[in-house]
C-alpha positions as CSV (number, residue, x, y, z in Angstrom):
1,X,0.0,0.0,0.0
2,X,2.8,2.4,0.9
3,X,4.7,1.7,-2.4
4,X,1.5,2.3,-4.4
5,X,0.9,5.6,-2.6
6,X,4.4,6.6,-3.2
7,X,4.2,5.8,-6.9
8,X,0.9,7.7,-7.2
9,X,2.4,10.8,-5.6
10,X,5.5,10.5,-7.7
11,X,3.4,10.3,-10.9
12,X,1.3,13.3,-9.7
13,X,4.4,15.4,-9.0
14,X,5.9,14.5,-12.4
15,X,2.8,15.9,-14.2
16,X,2.2,18.9,-11.8
17,X,3.3,22.2,-13.4
18,X,2.3,24.6,-10.5
19,X,4.6,26.5,-8.2
20,X,3.0,25.2,-4.9
21,X,2.0,21.6,-4.0
22,X,-0.9,21.4,-1.5
23,X,-0.2,18.6,0.9
24,X,-3.7,18.8,2.4
25,X,-5.3,18.2,-1.0
26,X,-2.9,15.3,-1.7
27,X,-3.7,13.7,1.6
28,X,-7.5,13.8,0.8
29,X,-6.9,12.6,-2.8
30,X,-4.9,9.5,-1.8
31,X,-6.4,8.8,1.6
32,X,-3.2,9.2,3.7
33,X,-2.1,11.7,6.3
34,X,-0.4,15.0,5.5
35,X,2.7,13.7,7.4
36,X,2.9,10.7,5.0
37,X,2.5,13.0,2.0
38,X,5.2,15.3,3.3
39,X,7.7,12.4,4.0
40,X,7.1,11.0,0.5
41,X,7.7,14.3,-1.1
42,X,10.9,14.8,0.9
43,X,12.1,11.3,0.0
44,X,11.8,12.0,-3.8
45,X,13.6,15.4,-3.5
46,X,10.5,17.6,-4.1
47,X,10.6,21.1,-2.6
48,X,7.4,22.8,-3.9
49,X,5.5,21.7,-0.8
50,X,7.8,23.5,1.7
51,X,6.9,26.8,3.2
52,X,8.7,29.8,1.8
53,X,10.2,31.9,4.6
54,X,8.9,35.4,4.9
55,X,11.2,38.0,3.6
56,X,12.3,40.7,6.0
57,X,11.4,44.2,4.9
58,X,14.3,46.6,5.0
59,X,14.6,50.3,4.8
60,X,15.5,51.3,1.3
61,X,18.1,53.8,2.5
62,X,20.0,52.1,5.4
63,X,18.7,48.5,5.1
64,X,17.5,48.4,8.7
65,X,14.7,46.0,9.4
66,X,11.2,47.7,9.4
67,X,7.6,46.7,9.8
68,X,5.6,45.3,6.9
69,X,3.5,48.5,6.4
70,X,6.5,50.9,6.5
71,X,8.6,52.0,3.5
72,X,11.5,53.6,5.4
73,X,12.9,53.5,9.0
74,X,12.0,56.3,11.3
75,X,15.2,58.2,10.5
76,X,14.7,58.1,6.8
77,X,10.9,58.3,6.6
78,X,9.9,60.7,3.9
79,X,7.7,63.7,4.9
80,X,8.0,62.9,8.6
81,X,8.8,65.9,10.8
82,X,9.6,65.5,14.5
83,X,6.8,66.4,16.9
84,X,7.7,69.2,19.3
85,X,6.6,69.4,22.9
86,X,4.1,72.2,23.6
87,X,2.9,72.4,20.0
88,X,-0.6,71.4,18.9
89,X,-1.5,68.4,16.7
90,X,-4.8,67.1,15.3
91,X,-6.3,63.8,16.6
92,X,-7.4,61.6,13.8
93,X,-10.5,60.4,15.7
94,X,-12.1,63.6,17.1
95,X,-10.3,66.0,14.7
96,X,-9.5,68.4,17.6
97,X,-6.3,70.2,17.9
98,X,-4.5,69.3,21.1
99,X,-1.1,69.8,22.7
100,X,1.5,67.1,22.2
101,X,1.3,66.1,25.9
102,X,-2.2,64.9,25.2
103,X,-1.0,62.1,22.9
104,X,0.6,58.9,24.2
105,X,4.0,57.7,23.0
106,X,3.7,54.9,20.5
107,X,6.8,53.3,18.8
108,X,4.7,52.0,15.9
109,X,4.5,55.5,14.4
110,X,7.4,57.2,12.8
111,X,6.8,60.4,14.9
112,X,7.0,58.3,18.1
113,X,3.5,59.4,19.2
114,X,0.0,57.9,18.7
115,X,-2.2,59.7,16.2
116,X,-5.1,59.4,18.7
117,X,-5.4,61.7,21.7
118,X,-5.5,60.3,25.2
119,X,-9.2,60.8,25.5
120,X,-10.0,58.9,22.3
121,X,-7.5,56.2,23.1
122,X,-9.1,55.7,26.5
123,X,-12.6,55.5,25.0
124,X,-11.4,52.8,22.6
125,X,-9.8,50.9,25.4
126,X,-13.0,51.0,27.5
127,X,-15.0,49.7,24.6
128,X,-12.5,47.0,23.9
129,X,-12.5,45.8,27.5
130,X,-16.2,45.3,27.3
131,X,-15.8,42.7,24.6
132,X,-15.2,39.1,25.3
133,X,-11.8,39.2,23.8
134,X,-10.9,42.3,25.8
135,X,-12.1,40.8,29.1
136,X,-10.0,37.6,28.5
137,X,-7.0,39.6,27.5
138,X,-7.2,41.9,30.6
139,X,-7.8,38.9,32.9
140,X,-4.8,37.1,31.5
141,X,-2.5,40.1,31.7
142,X,-3.7,40.8,35.3
143,X,-3.1,37.2,36.4
144,X,0.3,37.1,34.8
145,X,1.4,40.3,36.5
146,X,0.0,39.3,39.9
147,X,1.8,35.9,39.7
148,X,5.1,37.6,38.8
149,X,4.8,40.4,41.4
150,X,2.5,39.3,44.2
151,X,3.9,42.0,46.5
152,X,2.4,44.6,44.1
153,X,-1.1,43.2,44.4
154,X,-0.8,43.1,48.2
155,X,0.4,46.7,48.3
156,X,-2.4,47.9,46.1
157,X,-5.0,46.1,48.3
158,X,-3.5,47.7,51.5
159,X,-3.9,51.2,50.0
160,X,-7.5,50.3,49.0
161,X,-8.3,49.3,52.5
162,X,-6.6,52.3,54.0
163,X,-8.6,54.6,51.8
164,X,-11.8,52.8,52.7
165,X,-11.1,53.2,56.4
166,X,-9.9,56.8,56.2
167,X,-6.4,56.0,57.2
168,X,-5.1,57.9,54.2
169,X,-6.8,60.7,52.1
170,X,-6.9,61.0,48.4
171,X,-5.0,64.2,47.3
172,X,-4.8,66.0,43.9
173,X,-1.9,65.3,41.6
174,X,1.3,66.6,43.2
175,X,2.6,67.9,39.9
176,X,-0.4,69.3,38.0
177,X,-3.0,69.4,40.7
178,X,-5.5,67.3,38.7
179,X,-8.3,65.8,40.9
180,X,-8.1,62.6,38.9
181,X,-5.1,61.2,40.8
182,X,-4.0,57.8,41.8
183,X,-1.8,56.4,44.6
184,X,1.7,55.6,43.2
185,X,3.9,53.5,45.5
186,X,7.7,53.9,45.5
187,X,8.5,51.1,48.0
188,X,6.4,47.9,48.3
189,X,8.1,47.3,51.7
190,X,6.1,50.4,52.9
191,X,2.9,50.3,50.8
192,X,1.1,53.2,52.6
193,X,3.9,55.6,51.6
194,X,2.4,56.9,48.4
195,X,2.7,59.8,45.9
196,X,-0.5,61.1,44.4
197,X,-0.2,61.5,40.6
198,X,-2.6,61.6,37.6
199,X,-2.2,59.0,34.9
200,X,-0.5,61.5,32.5
201,X,2.1,62.7,35.0
202,X,2.8,59.1,36.2
203,X,3.6,58.0,32.6
204,X,5.4,61.1,31.5
205,X,7.8,61.2,34.4
206,X,7.8,57.7,36.2
207,X,8.7,57.7,39.9
208,X,11.7,55.4,40.6
209,X,10.7,52.3,42.5
210,X,12.8,51.0,45.4
211,X,13.9,47.4,44.9
212,X,11.6,45.1,46.9
213,X,13.2,42.9,49.6
214,X,10.8,40.2,50.6
215,X,10.5,38.8,54.1
216,X,11.8,35.3,53.5
217,X,10.0,33.7,56.5
218,X,6.7,35.4,55.6
219,X,7.0,34.4,51.9
220,X,7.6,30.7,53.0
221,X,4.5,31.0,55.2
222,X,2.3,32.4,52.4
223,X,3.5,29.8,49.9
224,X,2.8,26.9,52.3
225,X,-0.6,28.1,53.4
226,X,-1.7,29.0,49.8
227,X,-0.5,25.6,48.5
228,X,-2.2,23.7,51.3
229,X,-5.5,25.5,51.3
230,X,-5.6,26.1,47.5
231,X,-6.6,29.7,48.3
232,X,-4.6,32.9,48.7
233,X,-7.1,34.6,51.1
234,X,-6.3,32.8,54.3
235,X,-2.6,33.5,54.4
236,X,-3.1,37.3,53.9
237,X,-5.9,37.3,56.5
238,X,-3.9,35.5,59.2
239,X,-0.8,37.5,58.7
240,X,-2.8,40.7,59.0
241,X,-4.5,39.5,62.2
242,X,-1.2,38.4,63.8
243,X,0.6,41.7,63.0
244,X,-2.3,43.7,64.4
245,X,-2.6,41.6,67.5
246,X,1.2,41.6,68.4
247,X,1.8,45.1,66.9
248,X,4.7,44.0,64.8
249,X,5.7,44.7,61.1
250,X,7.3,41.3,60.4
251,X,6.0,37.8,61.0
252,X,8.4,35.5,62.9
253,X,8.5,31.9,64.1
254,X,8.2,33.0,67.7
255,X,4.9,34.8,67.0
256,X,3.5,31.6,65.4
257,X,4.4,29.6,68.5
258,X,2.9,32.2,70.8
259,X,-0.3,32.3,68.7
260,X,-0.8,28.5,69.5
261,X,-0.9,29.1,73.2
262,X,-4.5,28.6,74.4
263,X,-4.0,31.7,76.7
264,X,-3.6,33.9,73.5
265,X,-7.2,34.4,72.5
266,X,-6.8,35.9,69.1
267,X,-10.1,36.6,67.3
268,X,-10.2,35.2,63.8
269,X,-7.8,32.3,64.3
270,X,-9.7,29.0,64.7
271,X,-9.0,25.3,64.6
272,X,-8.0,25.3,60.9
273,X,-5.4,27.9,61.6
274,X,-3.8,26.0,64.4
275,X,-3.8,22.8,62.5
276,X,-2.0,24.4,59.5
277,X,0.5,26.3,61.7
278,X,1.6,23.1,63.4
279,X,2.2,21.5,60.0
280,X,4.1,24.6,58.8
281,X,6.3,24.7,61.9
282,X,7.1,21.0,61.5
283,X,7.9,21.7,57.9
284,X,10.3,24.5,58.9
285,X,12.0,22.1,61.4
286,X,12.5,19.5,58.7
287,X,14.0,22.1,56.3
288,X,16.4,23.4,59.0
289,X,17.5,19.8,59.9
290,X,18.2,18.9,56.3
C-alpha cells in the first residue's frame, strides 16, 4: 500500500506544473495523512511543498529591518517631521487640535507618538475591555502580572483598605493638581507611603521604585498556606491578624508559636489555623535539619 501511494504521488508530481503543492489536497486525494505525503515528497527530492520563509522588509536607505507596512525606517521616513513638545496636533478620531502632551507615546508610528489623543484612546480601550476578547486579555494580563509580582497586588490592596477606612486621604496630583489622581507607590516594603499622581504625570515622568526585599519567612508562610488550602485569602488574612494583635511589622517563628498558646485568645484564628500552623512549623524544622 505504501509503495503504491508513493508511486501515485510520484506520478502526480511528475505531471504537476504549478509552483506550490498542496499537501492537504494530496492527503485527501490518496487517503493518507499529510505527514505521510510530506515524508514521500521529501524522499523524492521535491521542494514545492515546503513553506517559503517570509522576507524581512528593510529600509531602502539604510537597510534596517522595518515593519511590513513601512517604507523607510523612522530616521529616513519621507515627509515625517519630528513632533515638538508644547505644539498642537490634530487627533485623527475627534479632529480636535491638542497639545502634544495629550498624545501617548507609540513606537509604531514614525513620529514616536500615537495619532489618537489620550481621551479617544481611553474611550477605545474602555469599549475594547467590554468585549469578550478584551475581558479575556485583561484577565490574563492581570493574572500574569500578579503571579510575577504578588507584592504589588498586596500593596495595592492595603492602599485600597486604607482609603476605605480613612487612614489615608486622596489628594490632587502633586505635579499638575489634577483631581483625577492615583496612589503611586515607591516602595512595596512600605505600601502606605504613596505619591498622588494623575495618569498623565505618572507615565510622562515615572517615579523610581525602590527594589523590593521580601521577608523570607513570611513568603515561606504564604507559599505553604496557599498551596495547602488552594486559596490565597487565608494567608493574607492570618498575617494581618497576627501583625495587628502583636503590633509588629514582620512575621516570625516566635509569633506563630505564641499564637498557638491557648491563653492567647486571638479573634479570627480558629482550629484550621492552628492545624496548619503546626504543619508549617514541623515543615520548617525538617528544612532546617536537612
